[in-house]
Every structure is written in C-alpha cells, then in structure tokens.
N, C-alpha and C positions, 0 to 999 in steps of 0.2 A: 615840843622839842626844838632844840637849839640846832642849827646849822651854820658852819662858817662860810660866811658870805664874802671874805676878804679876797683878793687878787689870787687867781690860782698859782702856785709856785711852779717853777720850770720842772717840765717833767710831766705834770699832769695834763692829759689831753683836753684842749679846749672846745666847747659845745657840747661836750657829753654830760652824762648824770652825774652829780656829785656822789661819792661814795657811800655817804649815810643815804641821799635821797633815794640811788639804785637800790638799796638793801631793804629801804622801806617797800619800794615799788614789788620788788621780786617777793618780797613775804606776803604782800596782800594780794598779789597774782595767784601765788601758790596756795593761799589759803581760800580763794575765791574758787580756783579750780579744784581743791578737795572736797569743799562745801557741793559743788555742783557734780561731782564724780558721785559722792556719797547719796546725791539726791536721784540720780540717775539709776545706781545700784540698787537703791531699794524702792524704787518706784513700782513695779510689778507686785512685789512681794506684800507690801503696804496696801496696794489696790485691794489685792485678793482677799487680805486680812479684814479690812476696813468693811467690806461687802459681803465678807462671810461666806463665799464660795468662789468657786474657778469657773471661768469662761473656757469652753473646750469647743474649738470648731471643728466640725466633724463633715465628712459627706456622707449622705445619706444612702441608703439602699446598697449598701457593700455588706453581703453576707460572711459574717466570721469577723469582720471587723467593724462595722457600724449598721446597725439596723434596729428598727424598730419592730419588736414582737408583738402577737398579738394582746397581750397583755398592757400594750403601750409604752413598755420600758423598753431602753436602749440597752443594747447588747453586743459585745464583740471584742477583740484585742484593742483596737482604741480607745473603746468606752474604759474598759480594766485598767488603760495605762493611764488615762485623766482620772480615774479615781486612786491611783496610786499616788500622783502628784496630790490629789487634795488630801489623802491619808498623810503624806509627808509634811504638807504646808499647814493644814487645818485640823488634823488628826480625826479626819469624817471623809471615807470614799465616798459617801454619799452627796458630798457639798459641793456639786458639780451642777451647771447649767450648760446645756448644749445650743450651740448657735450652728446652724445648718450652713455650710458653704457650699461652694460650686470649685470645678477647676480653673474657672475665669476669675474669680473674685478672692478666692481664699488667701492669698498673699496680701493683697490690698486691705483686706479686713484684719488680717493679723497685724500689720505694719501702722494700721489706724489706732490700733487700741482697742477694738472692738470686741477682740478674743485676747485671752493668755496664753494660748499653747495651740498648735495643729498638731495632732498626733501622728497623723498621716497625710503626707502631701506627695507631690511630685517627687521622683526618684533624685538624690543628692546630685548635683552638679555645680561646676565653678559657677557659673553664670547665676542659677538661681540663689546660691551661697552668698555671692557679693554684689548683686545689682537690684535685688528687690526689697532691701530694706531689712532683711531677715536672717538668721542663721540657723543652720542644721545644727543639732547636737549629736546623735549616734544613730545607728541603725537599729530600728526595732524590729524591722521584717525585710529579710532579703527575698526579693522576687527577681522575677525574669521570664523571657519569651520562650514557652516552653510548647509540647505537643500532646495533643488528647489523641487516643486511637483506639478503636475497638478491641476488646481483649481477646477476640478470635483469630486476630492477625498475627502470624508467626514470626513477629518482629519483636526484638526486645530491646533496639537502640535504635536512635535518629541515622547512625552511621548506617544503618541497614533500609534506608528508605528509598535507594536509587530504583527509580521507575514509579515511584508511588505519586499520589496527586496530594497538594496542600491547598486546604481553604484558609485565606487571609484577607483581611479588610484591606481594600486598596488605598494608597494615599498614606498609609501610616509608616512608622517607623519598622513596624513588624514585618510589613511586605519587603522593605529594604534589608533587614538583616536577615530575613530566609533566602532572598535570592544571593545575598554576598555569601553565605553560610555554604551552601550547595554549590555555587559557581567555583569557589575557591577551592573545593575539593574534589571537584569535577564529577559531581553527582547529578545526575538527571533528572529532575522531577519536573511535574506539571502543577504550576500555580492557578489555583482556581481563585478568582478575585472577586469580591463583591464590595458595593458601595457602602454597603450599612453592615454592622456587626452583626445584628440579628440575621441577616441573610446569610452571612458566612456561616451561623450557627445552622442555620435551616440546610444548606448545602451539604454540611458535615452529616446531618441527621437522616437525609435525603440519600446518602450513600454518593454523593457527587465527588467525593475527595474520600482518600484513605485517611488523612488527619486534618485535625483543626487547630491552628497555631495562634499564640496570645500570651498575656501573662499569665503564668500558673494560677494566680488567686481568681481571675477571671475565669479560666479554663474549670476549675474547681468548682464555681458558684455554677457555671451553666452545666455541667454534670450532674450537679446536685438536682438539677431540675428535668432532667432526662427520666423517661419512664422506668427504664432500669440502670440506675446510677453505676452499679457495680459490673455492668457490661462494657466499661470503659475507664482507660487507665491513661494517668498522665505519665509520659514517658522520662525517664531521669535525667536527661541532658537539658541544658539551657543554652540559648544561642546568643542571649544579652544579659545584662544584670542590671537590677535596680535595686538602691539601696534608702527604703522606706523608712522613716524615723519621725521623731518630733523636732518641730521647727518653732523658735521663738524669734521675737523683733532683735534687731541690733541694738547695742547701746545700753542693755541691761546684762552685765555679766554675771550677776548676782541669781538673777532668774535662770540664765543659761545655764550655771553650775546644777541650780537645784533640779531641773527638768533634766541635764544630762545623767547627774547622779541618781535620780529615782531609777531611771532604766539601768544604770548600772548595779543598783541595789538587787534589781529583779534577778538579773543575770550572775551576780555573785551569790545570791540566795541559793540559785539551783547549784552553783559548783560547791557550795558548802554543805549542800545536802538539806537546806532549811525550807521547809514548807508551811502553808498556812496550817497544816494539820499537827505538825511537832514543834512549830516553833517556841511554845510555852514550855514544851518539855526540855528544850535545849539550855534553858537560862540557865542549868546547873553544869553546863558544861565545860570542860577545862581547857578547851579549844581556844585559844587566845584570838584566832580571828573571826570566828563565831560570837565570842565575848564582846569584841569591837562592834562587829556587826549588831550585836542586841544593844549597844549603848553601856554594857554594864562595866567595860573596862577603859573607854576613851569617850569623850564628847565631841563626836565629829560632825555635829550639826551646827556648833556654834558658829563656825565660819560663815555658813549659808545662812544663818539667822533661823536655823530650825532648832527643834529640841533635839535633846540628846539619845531620844529613841526613835528618832523619824524613820529609820530603816526596818526598826521591828513592826513600828506601825504599818508600814507598807505590807509586808509579809503577813502580817496577823490579820489584816482586813482585807488585801485582794490576794495574795500568794507568792509563789515565786515565779520566773518566765515559764518555767515547764508547766504550772498550774494553768497560768493564763493561754497557753498555746494549746494544751491539752482539753481546755474547756472550750475554747472558741473555734480552733482550727484543726484538731486532731483526728484520729483515726474513728473515733466515735462520736464525731460531729458530722452533719451534712457535707460538708466539705472534704472531709476523710484525707487530709493532708499529712503526709510523713514529715517528720522534723527535716529531712535533708539539710541543706545550708544554714538553717535556722537551729540546729543542734550546737550544743557546746564545741569549742575548739578542740577539746579532749576527748569528743566523740565524733570526728570527722565534720564538724560544721565550723562556721566561721563566727558563732558568738562567743565575745569574751569581753571582758570588763576590766578596769583598772582595780586594783586591791583597794578597799575600804580600809585605810590606815593612817 
C-alpha cells in the first residue's frame, strides 16, 4: 500500500497517525475485536456440541430439585431444567452429565469452565451477579422465608402469631428477618434459637415452639420426613424473598441467551397451553404464537445458533413449566407445594416470560 510520506501540509496535526495508517489500524483492530467476540460468544455452545453432552452443576440432597433416587437416577426441577437445555442444544434431554457442587465452590467451578450451567444457585443479588464472574439469567423458582405450623392450631396467618414461639437457626439471615418482621409490627413472639438446623427441627417436632421458620423449600422437605406430614402446613406469607434461577459464566452472551430463553420457553409453553401431552396435536393450530413456538412460522433459533424447532423439542421431551412443577414439587409429590408465587402472572403468581417472536 502506498502512503504519502511528504511533509504534512499546514493544518494536519504533527505527531499523529497518518489518515490512511489510522484507517488501516482501526479496521484491523475492529476485525480483531469482532473475531475475539465471535469466539467468546460461541465458546460454550461449541464445547457442549463437541463433547456431545451438557455439564450441569447441581447440589445433591435437595428433594424436589436435585436428588438421586433409589434407582440411581437424578430427579427434580433442576434436573429437568438441565434436560430442557440439552433438548434445545443437542436434541436430547438425556445428554447431560451432572457435577456435584457445593455452596462453597459452585461459583468458582462455573467461572473456571468446569460446568456449563448452575440451574440452582444462591438467590440473585447484585454482588453475586457482578463480582463472581457469573451472570444470572432469570428466576426458575421463587422461594422465601416461611413458617411451618401444626394444622391443629387455630392460626391462619403469621399476623396472628402474637404470643407464639418461633424456632429458628441462630446466626442466620432467617433469625434476623424474623426478629425484624415481628418487631416492626410490635408483635411479641418468643424466639427459640438453635445452633444447628437439625436441632431447630427437633425443637419444633418436640413442641418446644409453635412454628418453625426457614426457606419454604426447606420446610417442605422437612415436613415430608415427618411421621404425619399432613398434620403440618406451610403458612401463606413470606418474610423474605429468594429468586433462584440458572447461572452462567460472564462473557458468553450467546450461551446466556440460550439458557435464559430455554426458561422463557418453559413458561411461555404454559401460557400458551402447550404441554408435553398435546404439543404434537397443536402443529395444525392457526394460532400464530403457537406456530412460532413450534418453529412452523419463524426461525427463532437461528440467532442463538439453535435449530428452528428448539422450543418444540423442549416441550416434547421435558414439558412446560407446569409439567415440571407438578412432577417435582406439586401437591401430588412428597413436598406438596402449591404454585403460589410460582404461578403465572395471570393467575396471581410472579412467573412471566418475554414473547417468543
């Protein structure tokens, strides 16, 4: 390339880059940035496809979410969500390998690339989303601190607990939350503190307190282990909130979109009335939203590097959000949870998803 090296004319800044040289440098820099960005965006998707399976980081021993059954198979809401991602990406919900993680190492394992996704981590917060090298996608399950009480008590609401005793594990956010809640309302309750959760449960079952407080999922799991679970009820109110959902690594926007819209597809399927049982019969529907969802009217997977029928494959193999909840957490399961906050926004819950269009 020829470049004019004569003395610059008056008005051209001395010591700066020549116009042509600056243009070439800018083009090279932009090309390098675009290449690096493309490589980063495609990294996780390419890795998953190259190895032929998704690596899902799960916390074991969580009934209803991630637990190994008597047959040695994993089951739970988190397991089904990982199956949904595998169905979207690989076309096979069973193309998943599970890596057991703990509360102490899960974010480090994810950031290091040892797992592709955490379906269930600590509740979303600003510091977790910005300081750990990970990104939250959306909420798979709305949890929070609730209260377990014997059905025989003539109490229907926590606002009727004045004079009651509350079992709680000391040194936790639950202890602080329960104190703050009742003090703010000038309700007098007796706090029965235990050093360990198992001791708090024993205190409750031994009638040392009226109610046991903790995350509703934890209360439901403990209730399922009691001799007569039906004699105990989880009260309807919460005194704190936890938004639990899939987490991915920072720096891979394509993979973030895939995981986020997999969850949106599960929720959208329920909104549209699409289930695992009727999804094939709806292929002749005239509803444009259903046809888009099934990949018949538009190719919504192309921008994410997925097939045209990615959302159809999710529901065909795993189901809608309603299917997942009922199968793992609903009234006919040991946890016997009502939908509550995890119902659709149109039914009094908090679940909603952006439209697939």
